[in-house]
C-alpha positions in Angstrom: 62.8 52.0 49.9 59.4 52.1 51.7 56.1 50.3 51.4 53.6 52.5 49.6 50.4 50.9 51.1 51.0 52.3 54.6 48.1 54.2 56.2 48.4 57.9 56.9 48.7 57.3 60.7 51.5 54.8 60.1 53.3 57.2 57.7 53.0 60.0 60.3 54.4 57.8 63.0 57.2 56.5 60.8 58.1 60.1 59.9 58.3 61.1 63.6 60.5 58.2 64.5 62.7 58.5 61.4 63.4 62.2 62.0 64.9 61.3 65.4 67.8 59.9 63.3 68.3 63.4 62.0 68.2 64.8 65.5 70.9 62.4 66.7 73.1 63.1 63.7 72.7 66.9 63.8 76.2 68.2 63.4 77.5 65.0 64.9 81.3 65.7 64.6 82.2 62.4 66.2 80.3 60.4 63.5 82.1 62.5 60.9 85.5 61.7 62.3 84.7 58.0 62.5 83.4 58.1 59.0 87.0 58.7 57.7 88.0 55.2 58.8 86.4 53.9 55.6 89.2 55.5 53.5 91.2 52.2 53.8 88.4 50.2 52.1 90.1 50.7 48.7 93.3 48.8 49.7 93.6 45.4 48.1 96.3 42.8 47.4 96.6 43.5 43.7 97.1 46.9 41.9 96.4 49.0 45.0 98.2 47.0 47.6 99.8 49.0 50.6 103.1 49.5 48.7 101.5 50.7 45.5 99.0 52.9 47.4 101.9 54.5 49.4 103.8 55.2 46.1 100.7 56.8 44.6 100.2 58.9 47.7 103.8 60.1 47.7 103.2 61.6 44.2 101.4 64.5 46.0 100.7 66.6 42.9 99.0 63.7 41.1 97.3 62.4 44.3 95.6 65.7 45.0 94.6 66.1 41.4 92.9 62.7 41.6 91.4 63.6 45.0 89.9 66.7 43.5 88.5 64.8 40.5 86.8 62.2 42.6 85.6 64.7 45.3 84.0 66.9 42.7 82.6 64.1 40.6 78.9 63.8 39.9 78.9 60.6 41.9 80.0 62.2 45.2 78.1 65.4 44.6 74.9 63.3 44.3 75.8 61.4 47.5 76.2 64.7 49.3 73.1 66.4 47.8 70.7 63.6 48.2 72.1 62.2 51.5 72.4 58.8 49.7 74.8 57.5 52.4 71.9 56.2 54.5 68.3 55.1 53.9 66.9 57.2 56.8 68.9 60.2 55.9 67.9 59.9 52.2 64.3 59.9 53.3 64.8 63.1 55.3 66.4 64.7 52.2 63.5 63.7 50.0 61.0 65.1 52.5 62.9 68.4 52.6 62.7 68.7 48.8 59.2 67.3 48.1 57.0 67.4 51.2 53.8 69.5 50.7 53.6 69.9 54.5 55.5 73.1 55.1 56.3 72.4 58.7 57.7 69.0 57.9 59.6 70.4 55.0 61.3 73.0 57.2 62.1 70.5 59.9 63.5 68.1 57.3 65.6 70.9 55.8 67.1 71.7 59.2 67.9 68.0 59.8 69.3 67.7 56.4 71.6 70.6 57.0 72.7 68.9 60.2 74.2 66.0 58.2 76.8 68.4 56.6 79.8 67.2 58.6 79.0 63.6 58.0 78.4 64.3 54.3 81.8 66.0 53.9 83.6 63.3 55.9 82.0 60.6 53.8 83.1 62.2 50.5 86.6 62.9 52.0 87.0 59.3 53.0 85.9 58.0 49.6 88.0 60.5 47.6 91.1 60.2 49.8 91.1 56.5 49.9 89.9 56.1 46.3 92.5 58.4 44.8 95.4 55.9 45.1 93.2 53.1 43.8 91.9 55.2 40.9 95.5 56.1 39.8 96.8 52.6 40.1 93.8 51.2 38.3 94.4 53.8 35.5 98.0 52.6 35.2 96.8 49.0 35.1 94.4 49.6 32.2 97.0 51.7 30.3 99.4 48.7 30.4 96.6 46.5 29.1 96.4 48.7 26.0 93.4 51.0 26.7 93.6 54.6 25.7 93.9 57.2 28.5 90.3 58.2 28.2 89.1 54.6 28.3 91.4 53.8 31.2 90.2 56.7 33.3 86.5 55.9 32.5 86.9 52.3 33.4 88.9 53.1 36.5 86.3 55.5 37.7 83.6 52.9 37.2 85.6 50.4 39.4 86.1 53.1 42.0 82.4 53.9 42.1 81.4 50.2 42.5 83.9 49.7 45.4 82.6 52.8 47.1 79.0 51.7 46.8 79.9 48.2 47.9 81.9 49.1 51.0 80.2 52.4 52.1 76.7 52.7 53.5 74.3 53.4 50.6 70.6 54.1 50.1 70.6 52.6 46.6 67.5 50.4 46.4 69.5 47.5 45.0 71.7 47.5 48.1 68.8 47.7 50.6 67.2 44.6 51.9 63.4 44.0 52.2 63.8 44.2 55.9 65.4 47.7 55.7 62.8 48.9 53.3 59.8 47.8 55.4 58.3 49.7 58.3 59.8 47.3 60.9 63.2 47.9 59.4 62.8 51.7 59.9 62.2 51.1 63.6 64.8 48.4 64.3 67.5 48.7 61.6 68.2 52.5 61.9 71.9 53.1 61.8 72.2 49.5 60.5 73.2 50.3 56.9 77.0 49.9 57.4 76.8 46.7 59.6 74.5 45.1 57.1 76.7 46.2 54.2 79.7 44.7 55.9 77.8 41.5 56.8 77.0 41.0 53.1 80.7 41.5 52.1 81.8 39.1 54.8 79.2 36.5 53.7 80.2 36.8 50.0 83.9 36.6 50.8 83.3 33.5 53.0 81.3 31.8 50.2 84.0 32.7 47.6 86.7 31.3 49.9 84.8 28.0 50.5 84.0 27.6 46.7 87.5 28.6 45.6 86.5 31.8 43.8 88.8 34.7 43.5 92.0 35.4 45.4 92.1 33.6 48.8 94.2 36.3 50.4 91.7 38.9 49.4 88.8 36.9 50.7 90.5 36.2 54.1 91.4 39.9 54.4 87.8 40.9 53.8 86.5 38.5 56.3 89.0 39.6 59.0 88.7 43.3 58.2 85.0 43.8 57.8 83.9 41.5 60.6 86.6 42.1 63.2 89.3 44.6 62.7 87.3 47.7 61.5 84.5 46.8 64.0 86.9 46.8 66.9 88.7 50.0 65.8 85.4 51.8 65.3 84.1 50.7 68.7 87.3 51.6 70.5 87.3 55.1 69.0 83.6 55.5 69.7 84.2 54.7 73.4 87.1 57.1 73.6 89.7 54.4 74.2 92.4 56.9 73.1 91.9 58.7 76.5 94.1 56.0 78.0 97.1 57.5 76.1 96.8 60.7 78.1 95.3 59.8 81.4 96.0 56.9 83.8 93.0 54.8 84.8 92.7 52.0 87.3 92.3 48.4 86.2 88.6 48.4 86.9 88.0 51.4 84.6 90.2 49.9 81.8 88.4 46.6 82.0 85.1 48.5 81.9 86.1 50.3 78.7 87.3 47.0 77.1 84.1 45.3 78.0 82.1 48.1 76.4 84.2 47.9 73.3 83.7 44.1 73.0 80.0 44.4 73.7 79.6 47.1 71.1 81.5 45.1 68.5 79.2 42.1 69.1 76.2 44.3 68.8 77.4 45.5 65.5 77.9 42.0 64.2 74.5 40.9 65.4 72.7 43.9 63.9 74.4 43.3 60.6 72.3 40.1 60.4 69.1 42.0 60.4 65.9 42.1 62.6 66.6 38.8 64.3 70.2 39.8 65.1 69.0 43.1 66.5 66.5 41.2 68.8 69.4 38.9 69.9 71.6 41.9 70.7 68.7 43.4 72.8 68.2 40.2 74.8 71.9 40.0 75.4 72.1 43.6 76.7 69.1 43.0 78.9 70.8 40.0 80.5 73.9 42.2 81.1 71.8 44.9 82.6 70.1 42.3 85.0 73.6 41.1 86.1 74.8 44.7 86.7 71.7 45.7 88.7 71.8 42.5 90.8 75.3 43.4 92.0 74.1 46.8 93.3 73.0 47.3 96.9 69.7 48.8 95.6 68.9 47.3 92.2 66.8 49.4 89.9 65.2 46.9 87.4 63.2 49.7 85.8 66.2 50.3 83.6 65.3 47.0 81.9 62.3 48.6 80.3 64.6 51.3 78.8 67.1 48.6 77.7 64.3 46.6 76.0 63.5 49.5 73.7 67.1 49.5 72.4 65.9 47.1 69.8 64.6 50.3 68.1 67.4 53.0 68.2 65.0 55.9 67.3 62.5 55.0 70.1 65.3 54.2 72.6 66.9 57.6 71.9 63.6 59.4 72.6 63.0 57.6 75.9 66.5 58.0 77.1 66.3 61.8 76.5 63.1 62.0 78.4 64.5 59.9 81.2 67.7 62.0 81.4 65.6 65.2 81.4 63.5 63.8 84.3 66.6 63.1 86.4 67.6 66.7 86.2 64.6 67.6 88.3 64.9 64.5 90.5 68.5 64.7 91.9 68.8 67.2 94.6 72.1 68.8 93.5 70.9 69.3 89.9 67.5 70.5 91.1 69.1 73.2 93.2 71.2 74.3 90.2 68.0 74.8 88.1 66.9 77.6 90.4 70.3 79.1 91.3 72.4 79.2 88.1 70.0 81.4 86.2 70.5 82.0 82.4 73.7 80.2 81.7 75.1 76.9 80.4 75.7 75.8 83.9 72.0 75.5 84.4 71.1 71.9 83.7 67.5 72.9 82.9 68.6 74.1 79.4 69.9 70.7 78.4 66.9 69.0 80.0 64.5 71.2 78.1 66.5 70.6 74.9 66.1 66.9 75.3 62.4 67.1 75.9 62.0 69.3 72.7 64.2 66.9 70.7 62.3 63.8 71.9 58.9 65.3 71.2 59.5 67.4 68.0 62.8 66.1 66.6 64.2 69.6 66.6 67.8 69.0 67.7 67.7 71.5 70.6 69.7 69.2 72.9 72.5 68.9 70.3 72.8 72.7 70.1 73.1 73.0 73.9 75.6 70.1 74.2 77.7 71.5 71.4 77.8 74.9 73.1 78.7 73.1 76.4 81.5 71.1 74.8 83.0 74.3 73.2 82.7 76.2 76.5 84.4 73.4 78.4 87.1 73.0 75.8 88.0 76.7 76.2 88.5 76.5 80.0 92.1 76.8 81.1 91.7 73.7 83.3 90.9 71.6 80.3 93.9 69.8 78.8 94.6 70.3 75.1 93.8 66.8 74.0 90.5 66.9 76.0 89.6 70.2 74.3 90.3 68.8 70.9 88.2 65.7 71.6 85.4 67.7 73.1 85.3 69.8 69.9 85.2 66.7 67.8 82.1 65.3 69.6 83.4 63.1 72.4 81.8 63.9 75.8 83.2 64.3 79.3 82.2 60.7 80.2 84.2 59.1 77.4 87.2 61.3 78.2 87.3 60.4 81.8 86.6 64.0 82.9 83.7 62.9 85.1 83.3 59.8 87.2 80.6 58.6 89.5 81.2 58.3 93.2 82.4 54.8 94.1 80.1 52.0 95.2 81.7 52.1 98.6 79.8 55.2 99.5 77.8 54.8 102.7 74.6 55.6 100.9 73.4 56.2 97.3 74.4 59.7 96.2 74.2 61.8 93.1 77.4 63.6 93.6 79.7 63.7 90.6 83.3 64.8 90.4 86.1 65.2 87.8 89.4 63.5 87.8 90.9 67.0 88.0 89.1 67.8 91.2 92.2 67.1 93.4 94.1 69.5 91.2 91.8 72.3 92.2 89.5 72.2 89.3 85.8 72.0 90.2 83.4 70.9 87.5 81.3 73.7 86.3 78.0 71.9 86.4 76.2 68.7 87.3 75.8 65.9 84.7 72.8 63.7 84.7 73.3 61.3 81.8 
């Protein structure tokens, strides 16, 4: 999955950028929750249609026996052990096991450990969704005259192939030349799933055009993998569920909907490959230009940061450094640095964590943010649904707990407030990102 003729300097740089993926995914609970959406990938229009899947699920004793069989199979154990759910993660796991550089091996081992929630969620999604398909496929093969052992073996092979086809995978035969190359490492990070779904959509489209297979299955694949799951994933990623618990004005709702639509388009474009990622970056730069032009004091320096979004690892590092710098630029946060002392309310800790994470890939900022979310979730002023969402990885911004001062302010300001402010709840600290 990587060119072998790279120079030592190139390898060192690629290792540094690739490890930032591990820093981003370190105990990323939100990613783990969203991973469970793929459990529906095993539904079809034949033996495991929604009705048959529901009937198989209702037989709880058999369902959980099948779930246990699949979850503890060598196939899923191997995915969890080797981090074979993602090409970048797989590389981190290999470095942890084989690197002769002790410092790199220790860092890789830490980052590998941070994938634990995502690993478990990946296996849970595959086993929970695949259990009904496995049982219904066994029944199908038994009716065709196979023995119980033969039916179970063949059903498991089918289950494994569907899982590898619809889940993100680091299998070399499912990795494109673009992904395996050095340019792909920089540009196509986090692109395994979009590219996997793009291949499925392309294949289903060609099958539909050429009359191959069941037309209902082909149409459902095109609709689900290119539109439906994409929108659901983006909506949950942006915290759209917050609208169920908290009223927002039309402008905020429209802003959320726009972000969801824009994120969905980005996913489709990045599924195409390097050129699609470039197109997504240009699109987002144009959007940023329009947004800045509508402000009273446009800051076109943000375009430089937006331009680096073509490479998620590099963009992540730059945004962390930018956010850390703002902590010591804004007056209110700067004052808190020297007045709050040794506590989570001191923004200097998160800023320092981001600098460490950007420079060394040690996920110090993730640790601080996780502690902050848990602390906020435990506060009596925090509503139950907000506490649950914070614990699962969503931030205050997505949950509508913090909002910027309106554009109608007489002059630019860095004051932030919570929606609960009028209820007497004052935010415990200043947010910069």
